[in-house]
C-alpha positions as CSV (number, residue, x, y, z in Angstrom):
1,X,-17.6,-40.4,-10.4
2,X,-17.0,-43.8,-12.4
3,X,-14.5,-45.9,-12.2
4,X,-13.7,-48.5,-15.0
5,X,-16.5,-49.3,-17.6
6,X,-18.9,-46.7,-17.7
7,X,-22.7,-46.8,-16.4
8,X,-25.6,-46.4,-18.2
9,X,-26.7,-43.3,-16.2
10,X,-24.5,-41.2,-14.9
11,X,-24.4,-37.8,-13.3
12,X,-21.4,-35.6,-13.0
13,X,-20.9,-32.0,-11.7
14,X,-17.8,-29.7,-12.3
15,X,-16.9,-26.4,-11.8
16,X,-14.5,-25.4,-14.4
17,X,-12.2,-28.5,-14.5
18,X,-12.9,-29.0,-10.9
19,X,-14.8,-32.0,-9.8
20,X,-17.8,-31.7,-7.4
21,X,-19.1,-34.4,-5.5
22,X,-22.6,-34.7,-4.0
23,X,-22.1,-32.6,-1.0
24,X,-19.2,-30.3,-2.1
25,X,-19.3,-26.6,-1.1
26,X,-19.3,-23.8,-3.3
27,X,-17.7,-20.5,-1.7
28,X,-18.8,-17.1,-3.6
29,X,-16.8,-15.2,-1.3
30,X,-17.5,-11.7,-0.4
31,X,-20.3,-9.6,-2.1
32,X,-20.6,-6.0,-1.5
33,X,-24.1,-5.5,-0.6
34,X,-23.9,-1.5,-0.9
35,X,-22.8,-1.4,-4.1
36,X,-25.8,-3.7,-5.3
37,X,-22.9,-6.3,-6.5
38,X,-23.3,-10.0,-7.2
39,X,-21.1,-13.2,-8.0
40,X,-21.7,-15.5,-10.8
41,X,-20.5,-19.4,-10.9
42,X,-21.1,-21.7,-13.4
43,X,-21.9,-25.2,-12.6
44,X,-21.5,-27.8,-15.4
45,X,-23.6,-30.9,-15.3
46,X,-22.5,-33.9,-17.5
47,X,-24.1,-37.1,-18.6
48,X,-21.4,-39.1,-17.7
49,X,-22.7,-42.7,-18.6
50,X,-23.8,-44.2,-22.0
51,X,-27.1,-43.9,-21.4
52,X,-29.2,-40.3,-21.8
53,X,-29.5,-38.7,-18.5
54,X,-32.6,-36.9,-17.6
55,X,-32.8,-34.2,-14.9
56,X,-36.3,-33.7,-13.2
57,X,-35.3,-30.6,-11.5
58,X,-33.1,-28.3,-10.0
59,X,-33.7,-26.0,-7.0
60,X,-32.4,-24.3,-4.0
61,X,-33.7,-24.6,-0.5
62,X,-32.6,-23.4,3.0
63,X,-32.6,-20.2,5.4
64,X,-30.6,-18.4,3.1
65,X,-32.0,-19.4,-0.6
66,X,-33.4,-16.3,-1.2
67,X,-29.8,-14.5,-1.6
68,X,-28.9,-17.3,-4.5
69,X,-30.4,-17.1,-7.7
70,X,-30.9,-19.5,-10.5
71,X,-30.1,-18.2,-14.2
72,X,-32.9,-19.7,-15.6
73,X,-36.5,-21.0,-13.7
74,X,-36.5,-24.4,-15.5
75,X,-33.4,-26.8,-16.4
76,X,-35.6,-30.1,-16.8
77,X,-34.8,-31.9,-20.1
78,X,-32.6,-34.7,-21.4
79,X,-29.1,-34.6,-21.7
80,X,-27.0,-36.7,-24.0
81,X,-24.9,-39.4,-23.3
82,X,-21.2,-37.6,-22.7
83,X,-23.0,-34.2,-23.2
84,X,-23.2,-31.3,-20.6
85,X,-25.3,-28.2,-19.6
86,X,-24.7,-25.6,-17.8
87,X,-26.3,-24.0,-14.6
88,X,-25.4,-20.4,-13.7
89,X,-25.8,-19.4,-10.3
90,X,-26.1,-15.9,-8.6
91,X,-25.0,-14.8,-5.2
92,X,-26.7,-11.6,-4.8
93,X,-27.2,-10.8,-0.9
94,X,-29.5,-8.0,0.8
95,X,-27.4,-8.2,4.0
96,X,-24.6,-8.4,5.8
97,X,-23.6,-11.5,7.1
98,X,-23.1,-15.3,5.8
99,X,-26.0,-16.7,3.6
100,X,-25.8,-20.7,2.6
101,X,-28.3,-23.1,1.0
102,X,-28.5,-26.0,-0.9
103,X,-28.6,-26.7,-4.3
104,X,-30.4,-29.9,-5.5
105,X,-30.7,-31.6,-8.6
106,X,-32.7,-34.2,-8.9
107,X,-32.4,-36.8,-11.9
108,X,-32.4,-40.6,-13.2
109,X,-29.1,-41.4,-11.8
110,X,-30.0,-44.6,-9.6
111,X,-27.0,-44.1,-7.5
112,X,-27.2,-40.1,-6.7
113,X,-31.1,-39.4,-7.8
114,X,-30.6,-36.2,-5.5
115,X,-27.4,-34.9,-6.1
116,X,-26.9,-31.6,-3.6
117,X,-23.9,-28.9,-3.2
118,X,-23.7,-26.3,-0.5
119,X,-23.6,-22.9,-2.1
120,X,-22.3,-20.4,0.8
121,X,-21.3,-16.4,0.5
122,X,-21.0,-13.4,2.7
123,X,-23.1,-10.0,2.3
124,X,-20.4,-7.5,2.9
125,X,-20.1,-3.9,2.6
126,X,-16.8,-1.5,1.9
127,X,-15.2,0.1,4.5
128,X,-12.3,2.2,3.9
129,X,-9.1,1.5,5.8
130,X,-7.7,5.2,5.9
131,X,-4.6,5.3,7.9
132,X,-2.3,3.0,10.0
133,X,0.3,4.7,12.0
134,X,2.5,4.2,15.2
135,X,3.2,5.6,18.4
136,X,6.7,6.0,19.8
137,X,9.7,8.3,18.7
138,X,12.8,8.1,17.3
139,X,15.4,7.7,19.9
140,X,12.7,8.2,22.6
141,X,10.7,5.9,22.8
142,X,9.8,2.2,21.2
143,X,6.7,1.8,19.3
144,X,4.1,-0.3,21.0
145,X,0.4,0.9,19.7
146,X,-1.1,0.6,16.1
147,X,-3.9,3.0,15.5
148,X,-6.3,2.3,12.7
149,X,-8.5,4.6,10.9
150,X,-11.8,3.6,9.3
151,X,-14.3,5.3,7.0
152,X,-16.8,3.6,9.6
153,X,-16.9,1.4,12.3
154,X,-16.0,-1.7,11.3
155,X,-18.9,-3.8,13.6
156,X,-17.3,-7.2,14.5
157,X,-13.8,-6.7,13.8
158,X,-11.6,-9.0,15.8
159,X,-8.2,-9.2,17.1
160,X,-8.6,-12.8,14.8
161,X,-8.9,-10.9,11.7
162,X,-6.0,-9.3,11.8
163,X,-2.2,-10.6,10.9
164,X,0.6,-8.4,11.5
165,X,4.2,-8.9,9.3
166,X,7.2,-7.5,11.4
167,X,5.8,-7.4,15.3
168,X,3.8,-9.6,17.2
169,X,-0.5,-8.4,17.9
170,X,-1.9,-7.8,21.3
171,X,-4.9,-6.4,22.7
172,X,-7.3,-5.0,20.3
173,X,-10.0,-2.2,20.5
174,X,-13.5,-3.7,19.1
175,X,-15.5,-0.2,18.7
176,X,-15.2,3.0,16.5
177,X,-14.2,3.7,13.4
178,X,-10.5,4.9,15.1
179,X,-9.2,1.2,16.8
180,X,-6.0,0.8,18.6
181,X,-3.9,-2.4,18.7
182,X,-1.0,-2.8,21.2
183,X,2.3,-4.6,19.3
184,X,5.2,-6.2,21.1
185,X,8.3,-7.9,19.4
186,X,9.3,-5.8,17.0
187,X,11.3,-7.9,14.7
188,X,12.0,-4.9,12.2
189,X,15.3,-2.3,12.7
190,X,14.6,0.9,13.8
191,X,12.2,2.9,11.8
192,X,11.5,0.0,10.0
193,X,8.2,-1.3,8.1
194,X,5.8,-3.7,9.5
195,X,2.8,-4.5,7.6
196,X,-1.2,-5.0,9.4
197,X,-3.5,-7.1,7.0
198,X,-6.9,-7.3,7.5
199,X,-9.2,-10.5,6.5
200,X,-12.7,-11.0,5.8
201,X,-14.1,-12.9,8.3
202,X,-15.9,-10.0,9.8
203,X,-18.0,-9.6,6.6
204,X,-16.0,-6.4,5.8
205,X,-14.0,-5.2,2.5
206,X,-11.3,-3.6,3.8
207,X,-9.9,-0.9,0.9
208,X,-7.2,-1.2,1.1
209,X,-6.9,-4.6,2.8
210,X,-3.4,-4.2,4.2
211,X,-1.7,-1.0,4.7
212,X,2.1,-0.7,6.3
213,X,3.6,1.8,8.7
214,X,7.4,2.5,10.1
215,X,7.8,1.7,13.8
216,X,10.4,3.0,16.6
217,X,12.6,0.3,17.9
218,X,14.6,2.2,20.4
219,X,16.6,-0.4,22.4
220,X,17.6,1.7,25.2
221,X,19.3,0.3,27.9
222,X,19.0,1.0,31.9
223,X,22.6,0.8,33.6
224,X,22.5,0.0,37.0
225,X,25.2,2.4,37.6
226,X,24.8,5.5,35.3
227,X,20.9,5.3,34.0
228,X,19.1,5.7,31.5
229,X,21.3,4.8,27.9
230,X,19.5,6.4,25.0
231,X,19.5,4.8,21.8
232,X,20.8,6.7,18.8
233,X,20.2,5.6,15.2
234,X,22.7,5.0,12.6
235,X,23.0,8.2,10.5
236,X,25.5,10.2,8.1
237,X,26.5,13.9,8.6
238,X,28.5,16.7,6.5
239,X,31.8,16.6,8.9
240,X,33.5,19.6,7.2
241,X,33.4,22.6,4.5
242,X,34.6,20.3,2.2
243,X,31.9,18.8,-0.3
244,X,32.0,14.7,0.0
245,X,33.4,14.5,3.7
246,X,30.5,12.6,4.6
247,X,30.6,10.5,7.5
248,X,28.8,7.5,8.4
249,X,27.8,6.7,12.4
250,X,26.4,3.1,13.5
251,X,23.6,2.8,15.7
252,X,24.9,3.2,19.7
253,X,23.8,4.0,22.9
254,X,24.3,7.5,25.1
255,X,24.1,8.3,28.4
256,X,20.9,10.5,29.2
257,X,23.1,12.8,31.4
258,X,26.7,13.4,32.0
259,X,28.8,10.8,34.5
260,X,27.8,12.2,37.8
261,X,30.3,13.1,40.7
262,X,29.0,10.5,42.6
263,X,29.0,7.7,39.5
264,X,32.5,8.0,38.7
265,X,33.4,7.7,42.7
266,X,31.6,5.0,42.9
267,X,33.3,3.0,39.9
268,X,36.7,4.4,39.8
269,X,37.3,5.1,43.5
270,X,38.1,8.6,43.6
271,X,36.3,12.0,42.4
272,X,38.4,14.4,41.1
273,X,36.2,17.3,41.1
274,X,37.1,20.5,42.9
275,X,35.1,23.1,45.5
276,X,34.0,24.7,42.6
277,X,31.1,21.9,42.1
278,X,27.8,22.4,44.4
279,X,27.5,18.6,44.6
280,X,28.0,14.7,44.4
281,X,25.0,15.1,41.4
282,X,27.0,17.5,39.5
283,X,29.1,16.1,36.4
284,X,32.5,14.7,37.1
285,X,35.1,17.3,36.6
286,X,39.1,17.3,35.7
287,X,38.5,13.7,33.7
288,X,41.2,13.1,30.9
289,X,41.0,10.5,28.2
290,X,42.7,8.3,29.6
291,X,39.9,8.4,32.4
292,X,37.6,7.5,30.3
293,X,38.5,4.7,28.6
294,X,39.2,3.4,32.3
295,X,35.9,4.5,33.7
296,X,34.5,2.6,30.3
297,X,36.1,-0.7,31.1
298,X,36.0,-0.9,34.7
299,X,31.8,0.0,34.2
300,X,31.8,-2.7,31.3
301,X,33.1,-5.3,34.2
302,X,30.6,-4.4,36.7
303,X,27.5,-5.1,34.3
304,X,29.2,-8.0,33.3
305,X,29.9,-6.9,29.6
306,X,33.3,-7.6,27.6
307,X,35.6,-4.6,28.0
308,X,36.0,-2.4,24.5
309,X,39.8,-1.0,25.0
310,X,42.6,-2.5,25.7
311,X,46.3,-0.9,27.0
312,X,49.0,-3.3,26.3
313,X,50.3,-2.2,30.1
314,X,47.5,-2.9,31.7
315,X,46.2,-6.9,32.7
316,X,43.5,-6.4,35.0
317,X,41.1,-3.7,35.0
318,X,39.1,-4.6,37.6
319,X,41.8,-3.9,39.7
320,X,43.2,-0.5,38.2
321,X,43.4,1.9,41.1
322,X,42.7,5.8,40.2
323,X,46.3,6.9,40.6
324,X,47.6,4.3,38.2
325,X,45.6,5.9,35.8
326,X,48.3,9.0,33.7
327,X,47.6,12.6,34.0
328,X,50.0,13.7,31.7
329,X,50.6,12.3,27.7
330,X,51.7,8.6,27.8
331,X,52.7,6.5,24.9
332,X,50.9,3.0,25.8
333,X,47.7,4.8,26.7
334,X,47.8,6.6,23.5
335,X,48.4,3.1,21.4
336,X,45.0,2.1,23.0
337,X,43.0,-0.5,21.0
338,X,39.1,-0.8,20.6
339,X,37.8,-4.3,20.0
340,X,34.5,-2.8,18.6
341,X,32.5,-6.2,18.3
342,X,32.5,-6.0,22.3
343,X,29.2,-5.4,24.0
344,X,30.9,-3.1,26.7
345,X,30.9,0.8,27.0
């Protein structure tokens, strides 16, 4: 491109208002070969000098030249100073994959007698991205795999062609119309949506190019003392027969099974169960609300968590013995408070 005073003869090229210096790459993008689609671009050739520009030839060369078509056979002729002509190029591939060639414009511009542009495009085909689903189940299993179903096998589709928002992609199966992709690091809430987008590097036009699906993020916790604590999602329920009496419950975890005699003994140092129990693996018996509060706080301390409950007369829950826990109504224990921001039981 000229700077300062205009040269007598000068050639400038543009696509729209975008300058195209010699060697510029024009990308025609994807073109569906099965739909016999084509992509057209118009290149403006301007005589930017003070004298006439003479175009002696416009030609395509290179291995992929047969995939590109000039909209007329002969562009030779004179372009008056400060005037322009348009060259139409159509990308019409017959095969899948990348295609490229060189467009050369020969002129009487002494500084650029052979002005070249690189043309490229990809022959593609449309594949229906029919569905996206996640494994897992609410409250039981965290999603760790996605299943992608296509109308046919998109041969060459790789994990690097896929982008996920809401989780981290892992291993991807590389063949078949049904593909699987492992995921981890889910950052959305339980039953929240993650989105999977497919790029075009594989040479396919995916319709649609993205889909979303809900995933399960069940943050179950395994206690070293009482086993699996299952995740229960937040929800609401009708608590009685009165219309509008709706209770909203935050997400929580609950032990997969009742606290056993053995577990209670380990934490509180005593098993209050009687002879009707068949063994230490049975649920503990004869436990009141005060015992439950003490068990939870002492279990929290054992596992390095902050106890939830406070009783005005208890300052050291770790040292609290079973015998110190009331078995009849007690005003101080009835007035127990709870710190719902604590991370304990």
